[in-house]
C-alpha positions, 0 to 999 in steps of 0.5 A: 639423167634425162629422157630421150625427149629431154636430151638428144644424145646425137646432138653435140650442142645439146650434149655439150650444153648439158655437160656444161650446166650439170658438170657431172663427176661420174658418167655411166654410158649405157645409152644406145639405139637398140633393136632385134636381129631384124631391126639390126639387119634391116637398118645396119647403117642407121644403128651404127651411125646413131650409136657412134654419134651419141657415144662420141658426143658423150665421151667428148663432152665428158673429156672437155668438162673433165669428168672424173670417171666415165664407165662405158657399157657396150653391148652386142648380140651375136648369133651364129649364121649356121647352127651345127648339130653335135 
C-alpha cells in the first residue's frame, strides 16, 4: 500500500514500476478521486478523467503482471434532481 504522495496512480509508468517491483498476488482497488455533490458538478470532467486513468492503469498493470485476483470496488452518489412528496 502506498500513499498518494508515494505513488501517483494516474501515472502509468509509476504504476507499472510498482507492480513490477512488488508483484502483488491480490489487488483491492478502492482508490478514487472523490468529492461531494458540489465538487462533482463543478469539475465533472476532471473527476471522470482521473478516475478512469487510475482505474485503467491499475487494471492493466495487474493484468500484465498476472495478478491472481483483482477486486474492484466502485462507488457513486446519486441524488434525485426533484424530490416528490408522497
